[in-house]
BAKOL-881923 format. One record per residue: x, y, z of N, C-alpha, C, O in turn; residue in three letters. Coordinates in pm, whole numbers, padded with zeros to 5 digits. Layout:
+--------+--------+--------+--------+--------+--------+--------+--------+--------+--------+--------+--------+------+
!     nx !     ny !     nz !    cax !    cay !    caz !     cx !     cy !     cz !     ox !     oy !     oz ! resn !
+--------+--------+--------+--------+--------+--------+--------+--------+--------+--------+--------+--------+------+
!      X !      Y !      Z !      X !      Y !      Z !      X !      Y !      Z !      X !      Y !      Z !  ALA !
...
+--------+--------+--------+--------+--------+--------+--------+--------+--------+--------+--------+--------+------+
//
This chain:
+--------+--------+--------+--------+--------+--------+--------+--------+--------+--------+--------+--------+------+
!     nx !     ny !     nz !    cax !    cay !    caz !     cx !     cy !     cz !     ox !     oy !     oz ! resn !
+--------+--------+--------+--------+--------+--------+--------+--------+--------+--------+--------+--------+------+
! -01042 !  01877 !  07543 ! -01157 !  01815 !  07479 ! -01108 !  01702 !  07388 ! -01052 !  01725 !  07281 !  MET !
! -01132 !  01583 !  07433 ! -01087 !  01466 !  07360 ! -01198 !  01405 !  07274 ! -01169 !  01325 !  07185 !  LEU !
! -01322 !  01441 !  07299 ! -01432 !  01374 !  07228 ! -01431 !  01395 !  07077 ! -01469 !  01302 !  07006 !  TRP !
! -01390 !  01511 !  07022 ! -01387 !  01521 !  06875 ! -01286 !  01423 !  06813 ! -01311 !  01367 !  06706 !  PRO !
! -01173 !  01403 !  06880 ! -01074 !  01308 !  06831 ! -01130 !  01165 !  06834 ! -01116 !  01090 !  06737 !  HIS !
! -01192 !  01129 !  06943 ! -01249 !  00994 !  06955 ! -01361 !  00975 !  06854 ! -01371 !  00869 !  06793 !  ILE !
! -01444 !  01076 !  06835 ! -01552 !  01069 !  06736 ! -01494 !  01047 !  06595 ! -01546 !  00964 !  06520 !  PHE !
! -01389 !  01120 !  06561 ! -01327 !  01105 !  06429 ! -01269 !  00966 !  06411 ! -01277 !  00910 !  06301 !  ALA !
! -01211 !  00909 !  06516 ! -01156 !  00774 !  06507 ! -01267 !  00672 !  06484 ! -01251 !  00579 !  06405 !  GLU !
! -01379 !  00688 !  06552 ! -01492 !  00597 !  06532 ! -01553 !  00610 !  06393 ! -01588 !  00510 !  06331 !  TYR !
! -01565 !  00732 !  06343 ! -01618 !  00752 !  06207 ! -01525 !  00686 !  06106 ! -01571 !  00623 !  06011 !  VAL !
! -01394 !  00699 !  06127 ! -01298 !  00634 !  06039 ! -01314 !  00483 !  06043 ! -01315 !  00418 !  05939 !  THR !
! -01326 !  00428 !  06163 ! -01338 !  00282 !  06174 ! -01468 !  00232 !  06112 ! -01468 !  00128 !  06045 !  SER !
! -01577 !  00301 !  06133 ! -01703 !  00260 !  06071 ! -01696 !  00270 !  05919 ! -01750 !  00186 !  05848 !  PHE !
! -01629 !  00374 !  05869 ! -01611 !  00388 !  05725 ! -01528 !  00274 !  05667 ! -01560 !  00221 !  05561 !  GLY !
! -01421 !  00236 !  05738 ! -01339 !  00124 !  05692 ! -01416 ! -00007 !  05692 ! -01405 ! -00086 !  05598 !  LEU !
! -01495 ! -00028 !  05796 ! -01576 ! -00151 !  05802 ! -01681 ! -00151 !  05692 ! -01699 ! -00252 !  05623 !  ILE !
! -01752 ! -00039 !  05675 ! -01855 ! -00031 !  05571 ! -01793 ! -00047 !  05433 ! -01848 ! -00118 !  05348 !  ALA !
! -01679 !  00018 !  05409 ! -01612 !  00006 !  05280 ! -01568 ! -00137 !  05253 ! -01583 ! -00187 !  05141 !  GLY !
! -01515 ! -00204 !  05355 ! -01473 ! -00343 !  05339 ! -01589 ! -00435 !  05309 ! -01578 ! -00523 !  05224 !  GLY !
! -01699 ! -00416 !  05379 ! -01818 ! -00497 !  05353 ! -01870 ! -00468 !  05213 ! -01909 ! -00559 !  05140 !  ILE !
! -01871 ! -00341 !  05175 ! -01915 ! -00304 !  05041 ! -01828 ! -00363 !  04932 ! -01878 ! -00408 !  04829 !  GLY !
! -01696 ! -00363 !  04955 ! -01606 ! -00427 !  04857 ! -01632 ! -00576 !  04848 ! -01632 ! -00633 !  04738 !  LEU !
! -01655 ! -00639 !  04961 ! -01684 ! -00782 !  04964 ! -01812 ! -00814 !  04887 ! -01822 ! -00917 !  04820 !  TRP !
! -01910 ! -00724 !  04898 ! -02039 ! -00747 !  04832 ! -02043 ! -00683 !  04693 ! -02147 ! -00688 !  04626 !  MET !
! -01932 ! -00625 !  04649 ! -01920 ! -00564 !  04516 ! -02023 ! -00454 !  04491 ! -02089 ! -00451 !  04387 !  ASP !
! -02035 ! -00363 !  04589 ! -02129 ! -00251 !  04577 ! -02058 ! -00134 !  04507 ! -01938 ! -00116 !  04525 !  ARG !
! -02129 ! -00055 !  04429 ! -02065 !  00055 !  04355 ! -02013 !  00167 !  04445 ! -01920 !  00238 !  04405 !  PRO !
! -02068 !  00186 !  04562 ! -02027 !  00293 !  04652 ! -01906 !  00254 !  04737 ! -01850 !  00338 !  04807 !  TRP !
! -01865 !  00128 !  04730 ! -01763 !  00079 !  04822 ! -01624 !  00139 !  04797 ! -01551 !  00164 !  04893 !  SER !
! -01588 !  00161 !  04671 ! -01454 !  00215 !  04644 ! -01441 !  00359 !  04696 ! -01342 !  00388 !  04764 !  VAL !
! -01535 !  00450 !  04668 ! -01521 !  00585 !  04725 ! -01520 !  00586 !  04878 ! -01442 !  00659 !  04939 !  PRO !
! -01605 !  00506 !  04941 ! -01608 !  00501 !  05088 ! -01475 !  00448 !  05140 ! -01422 !  00500 !  05238 !  VAL !
! -01423 !  00345 !  05076 ! -01296 !  00287 !  05120 ! -01181 !  00386 !  05102 ! -01096 !  00398 !  05190 !  SER !
! -01177 !  00456 !  04990 ! -01069 !  00552 !  04967 ! -01073 !  00668 !  05066 ! -00969 !  00710 !  05117 !  LEU !
! -01191 !  00719 !  05094 ! -01204 !  00827 !  05191 ! -01164 !  00779 !  05330 ! -01093 !  00849 !  05403 !  ILE !
! -01208 !  00660 !  05367 ! -01175 !  00606 !  05499 ! -01027 !  00573 !  05512 ! -00968 !  00595 !  05617 !  SER !
! -00967 !  00522 !  05406 ! -00823 !  00495 !  05409 ! -00744 !  00626 !  05418 ! -00641 !  00631 !  05484 !  LEU !
! -00792 !  00731 !  05353 ! -00729 !  00862 !  05367 ! -00737 !  00913 !  05509 ! -00641 !  00971 !  05561 !  GLY !
! -00852 !  00891 !  05573 ! -00866 !  00932 !  05714 ! -00773 !  00850 !  05803 ! -00718 !  00903 !  05900 !  ALA !
! -00754 !  00722 !  05771 ! -00663 !  00638 !  05847 ! -00519 !  00685 !  05831 ! -00443 !  00688 !  05928 !  LEU !
! -00481 !  00722 !  05710 ! -00347 !  00774 !  05686 ! -00325 !  00902 !  05766 ! -00221 !  00919 !  05830 !  ILE !
! -00421 !  00992 !  05762 ! -00411 !  01116 !  05839 ! -00396 !  01086 !  05988 ! -00313 !  01145 !  06056 !  TYR !
! -00477 !  00994 !  06037 ! -00474 !  00960 !  06179 ! -00340 !  00901 !  06220 ! -00286 !  00934 !  06325 !  SER !
! -00285 !  00813 !  06136 ! -00156 !  00752 !  06168 ! -00044 !  00856 !  06170 !  00043 !  00853 !  06257 !  ALA !
! -00046 !  00947 !  06075 !  00057 !  01052 !  06071 !  00039 !  01149 !  06188 !  00137 !  01186 !  06253 !  ILE !
! -00083 !  01189 !  06214 ! -00112 !  01281 !  06322 ! -00074 !  01222 !  06458 ! -00017 !  01291 !  06542 !  ASN !
! -00107 !  01096 !  06480 ! -00078 !  01032 !  06607 !  00071 !  01004 !  06626 !  00116 !  00983 !  06739 !  SER !
!  00146 !  01003 !  06518 !  00290 !  00982 !  06530 !  00357 !  01094 !  06609 !  00461 !  01072 !  06672 !  SER !
!  00300 !  01211 !  06607 !  00354 !  01321 !  06687 !  00352 !  01288 !  06835 !  00446 !  01321 !  06908 !  GLY !
!  00246 !  01224 !  06880 !  00234 !  01182 !  07019 !  00341 !  01077 !  07052 !  00398 !  01077 !  07161 !  TRP !
!  00367 !  00987 !  06956 !  00466 !  00882 !  06977 !  00606 !  00941 !  06986 !  00684 !  00903 !  07073 !  VAL !
!  00638 !  01034 !  06896 !  00771 !  01091 !  06893 !  00798 !  01187 !  07008 !  00913 !  01223 !  07034 !  PHE !
!  00694 !  01228 !  07078 !  00711 !  01321 !  07189 !  00786 !  01258 !  07307 !  00847 !  01329 !  07386 !  ALA !
!  00782 !  01126 !  07318 !  00849 !  01056 !  07426 !  00905 !  00924 !  07374 !  00833 !  00847 !  07311 !  SER !
!  01032 !  00898 !  07401 !  01095 !  00776 !  07351 !  01029 !  00650 !  07407 !  01034 !  00545 !  07343 !  LYS !
!  00970 !  00658 !  07522 !  00903 !  00543 !  07581 !  00777 !  00501 !  07506 !  00725 !  00392 !  07527 !  GLY !
!  00730 !  00587 !  07421 !  00607 !  00557 !  07345 !  00634 !  00492 !  07209 !  00539 !  00460 !  07138 !  ARG !
!  00758 !  00473 !  07172 !  00790 !  00419 !  07040 !  00720 !  00286 !  07010 !  00678 !  00266 !  06896 !  LEU !
!  00705 !  00194 !  07106 !  00633 !  00070 !  07074 !  00487 !  00094 !  07032 !  00430 !  00014 !  06958 !  PRO !
!  00428 !  00202 !  07080 !  00291 !  00234 !  07040 !  00282 !  00275 !  06893 !  00175 !  00267 !  06832 !  TYR !
!  00392 !  00320 !  06839 !  00393 !  00363 !  06699 !  00391 !  00249 !  06600 !  00350 !  00268 !  06486 !  GLY !
!  00435 !  00131 !  06642 !  00443 !  00018 !  06548 !  00308 ! -00012 !  06482 !  00304 ! -00022 !  06360 !  ILE !
!  00198 ! -00028 !  06557 !  00071 ! -00053 !  06489 !  00024 !  00065 !  06403 ! -00039 !  00046 !  06300 !  PRO !
!  00057 !  00187 !  06447 !  00018 !  00305 !  06368 !  00090 !  00306 !  06234 !  00029 !  00331 !  06130 !  MET !
!  00220 !  00278 !  06236 !  00298 !  00281 !  06113 !  00266 !  00163 !  06024 !  00273 !  00172 !  05901 !  TRP !
!  00231 !  00049 !  06086 !  00189 ! -00066 !  06007 !  00058 ! -00035 !  05935 !  00042 ! -00068 !  05817 !  ALA !
! -00036 !  00031 !  06005 ! -00162 !  00067 !  05941 ! -00140 !  00173 !  05833 ! -00210 !  00173 !  05732 !  SER !
! -00044 !  00262 !  05853 ! -00011 !  00363 !  05752 !  00038 !  00296 !  05624 ! -00009 !  00329 !  05515 !  LEU !
!  00131 !  00203 !  05637 !  00184 !  00133 !  05520 !  00076 !  00051 !  05452 !  00066 !  00051 !  05330 !  ILE !
! -00005 ! -00019 !  05531 ! -00113 ! -00101 !  05474 ! -00217 ! -00014 !  05403 ! -00265 ! -00050 !  05296 !  LEU !
! -00251 !  00100 !  05462 ! -00350 !  00189 !  05399 ! -00300 !  00242 !  05265 ! -00375 !  00247 !  05168 !  ALA !
! -00173 !  00280 !  05261 ! -00116 !  00329 !  05134 ! -00118 !  00218 !  05029 ! -00152 !  00242 !  04914 !  ILE !
! -00081 !  00097 !  05070 ! -00082 ! -00016 !  04976 ! -00223 ! -00045 !  04926 ! -00242 ! -00072 !  04807 !  ALA !
! -00321 ! -00039 !  05015 ! -00460 ! -00066 !  04974 ! -00513 !  00040 !  04879 ! -00592 !  00010 !  04790 !  LEU !
! -00472 !  00164 !  04898 ! -00516 !  00270 !  04806 ! -00465 !  00240 !  04667 ! -00539 !  00254 !  04569 !  ILE !
! -00339 !  00199 !  04656 ! -00286 !  00164 !  04524 ! -00359 !  00045 !  04464 ! -00382 !  00041 !  04343 !  PHE !
! -00395 ! -00052 !  04546 ! -00468 ! -00168 !  04496 ! -00609 ! -00132 !  04451 ! -00659 ! -00186 !  04352 !  LEU !
! -00674 ! -00042 !  04523 ! -00810 ! -00003 !  04487 ! -00814 !  00083 !  04362 ! -00914 !  00086 !  04291 !  LEU !
! -00706 !  00152 !  04335 ! -00702 !  00241 !  04216 ! -00676 !  00163 !  04088 ! -00697 !  00217 !  03979 !  ARG !
! -00632 !  00038 !  04098 ! -00602 ! -00042 !  03978 ! -00731 ! -00093 !  03917 ! -00727 ! -00162 !  03815 !  ILE !
+--------+--------+--------+--------+--------+--------+--------+--------+--------+--------+--------+--------+------+
//
């Protein structure tokens, strides 16, 4: 059953987009939505790394995941300031 995973990825992406738009428009709800969505992105990047490490041929697929992991952590620190 792959649909719960795909659903969670879409909810994360919609949360990131909504949070970003909210931050751009300076809405009060934007920081909590962004932090929750960035946390979901961090979880997803770490969780998906298991699939990458399962086969050495998949290592190039990990690059965008790890880049998003680093960026998400950096953005959380920026949003907390």
